[in-house]
C-alpha positions in Angstrom: -69.8 -27.2 -37.5 -70.0 -27.4 -33.7 -66.5 -28.9 -33.6 -65.0 -25.8 -35.2 -66.8 -23.6 -32.6 -65.2 -25.6 -29.8 -61.7 -25.5 -31.2 -59.9 -22.9 -29.2 -56.3 -22.0 -29.7 -54.4 -20.9 -26.7 -51.8 -18.2 -27.4 -48.9 -17.5 -25.1 -48.0 -13.9 -26.1 -44.5 -13.2 -24.9 -42.5 -10.0 -25.2 -38.8 -10.3 -26.1 -36.2 -10.2 -23.3 -34.1 -7.3 -22.2 -31.6 -5.5 -24.5 -29.2 -2.6 -24.0 -31.6 -0.2 -25.7 -34.7 -0.6 -23.4 -35.6 2.7 -22.0 -33.0 4.5 -24.1 -34.2 4.4 -27.7 -37.4 3.6 -29.5 -36.4 0.3 -31.2 -39.6 -0.6 -33.0 -38.6 -2.4 -36.2 -34.9 -1.4 -35.9 -32.7 -4.3 -36.9 -29.6 -5.6 -35.2 -30.8 -5.3 -31.6 -29.9 -8.5 -29.7 -30.7 -9.6 -26.1 -28.2 -8.6 -23.5 -27.0 -11.0 -20.7 -30.2 -10.3 -18.6 -32.4 -10.9 -21.7 -30.6 -14.2 -22.3 -31.3 -15.3 -18.8 -34.9 -14.2 -19.1 -35.2 -16.4 -22.2 -33.7 -19.4 -20.5 -36.0 -18.8 -17.5 -39.0 -18.6 -19.8 -38.0 -21.9 -21.4 -37.8 -23.5 -17.9 -41.2 -22.1 -17.0 -42.9 -23.3 -20.1 -41.1 -26.6 -20.6 -43.9 -28.8 -19.4 -46.7 -27.1 -21.3 -48.2 -28.8 -24.4 -46.8 -26.2 -26.9 -47.5 -27.2 -30.5 -45.7 -24.5 -32.3 -43.4 -21.5 -31.7 -43.9 -18.3 -33.7 -41.8 -15.2 -33.6 -41.7 -11.7 -35.1 -38.8 -11.2 -37.5 -36.8 -9.1 -34.9 -33.6 -10.7 -33.7 -34.4 -10.0 -30.1 -37.8 -11.9 -30.4 -36.2 -14.9 -32.1 -33.4 -15.0 -29.5 -36.1 -15.0 -26.7 -37.8 -18.0 -28.3 -34.6 -19.9 -29.0 -34.1 -21.7 -25.6 -37.7 -22.8 -25.6 -37.3 -24.0 -29.2 -34.2 -26.0 -28.3 -35.8 -27.5 -25.1 -39.0 -28.5 -26.9 -37.3 -29.4 -30.2 -39.8 -27.2 -32.0 -38.5 -24.9 -34.7 -39.2 -21.2 -34.6 -41.4 -20.0 -37.4 -41.1 -16.3 -38.2 -44.6 -14.7 -38.6 -44.4 -11.3 -40.2 -47.8 -10.3 -38.7 -46.2 -10.4 -35.3 -43.8 -7.7 -36.2 -43.0 -4.8 -33.8 -44.8 -1.5 -34.3 -43.4 0.6 -37.1 -42.7 3.9 -35.5 -41.5 5.4 -38.8 -39.3 8.5 -38.3 -39.3 8.0 -34.5 -37.5 4.7 -34.8 -34.1 4.8 -33.3 -34.7 8.1 -31.5 -33.6 8.5 -27.9 -36.1 9.1 -25.1 -34.7 12.6 -24.8 -35.3 13.4 -28.5 -38.8 11.8 -28.3 -39.8 13.9 -25.3 -39.4 17.1 -27.4 -42.1 15.9 -29.8 -45.6 17.0 -28.7 -47.3 14.0 -30.4 -45.0 11.6 -28.5 -46.3 12.9 -25.2 -49.8 12.2 -26.3 -49.1 8.6 -27.5 -49.9 7.1 -24.1 -53.2 9.0 -23.7 -54.4 9.2 -27.3 -52.8 6.3 -29.0 -55.7 5.8 -31.4 -55.4 9.4 -32.6 -51.6 9.4 -33.2 -49.7 8.1 -36.2 -45.9 8.4 -36.0 -44.5 10.2 -39.1 -44.2 7.5 -41.8 -45.2 4.9 -39.2 -48.1 2.6 -38.4 -51.3 3.7 -36.8 -52.2 1.6 -33.8 -55.4 0.4 -35.5 -53.2 -0.9 -38.3 -51.0 -2.7 -35.8 -54.1 -4.2 -34.2 -55.6 -5.4 -37.5 -52.2 -6.9 -38.5 -51.9 -8.8 -35.2 -55.5 -10.0 -35.2 -55.1 -11.3 -38.8 -51.9 -13.1 -37.8 -53.5 -14.7 -34.8 -56.6 -15.8 -36.8 -54.2 -17.4 -39.3 -52.3 -19.2 -36.6 -55.5 -20.3 -34.9 -56.8 -21.8 -38.1 -53.4 -23.6 -38.5 -53.4 -24.9 -34.9 -57.0 -25.4 -33.7 -57.3 -26.5 -30.1 -53.5 -26.2 -29.6 -51.2 -24.1 -27.5 -49.0 -21.8 -29.6 
């Protein structure tokens, strides 16, 4: 029993690299968004930075930009990328794909930074649902990789 209490998984939580939509549209779970040249360089730099760490596994959200960010590290360490649905981006529902100009006209959007726990995007996820989903995914990965770096 004490062994399981001492087993601590170290998570390196990494955001995807740059893409052409950053600061322009709310991508969320929008498909087909790939890293741009800057994002590709960020992914390669990340791989160089993490190359000497004892990483046991690489997990990614299903989004292309997340998998592309993990790819250079996966290649360098010869560890496959496993897609974990629980690491998915926030589902912004009807707000997904909207431009920042369009979003700024929606009163609830303006409150999102200050009252995130009170706002649910239309047909989207509440932040507490996102939190629950992420914690469940991390707990599952911790059980799969006790005392490892993931």
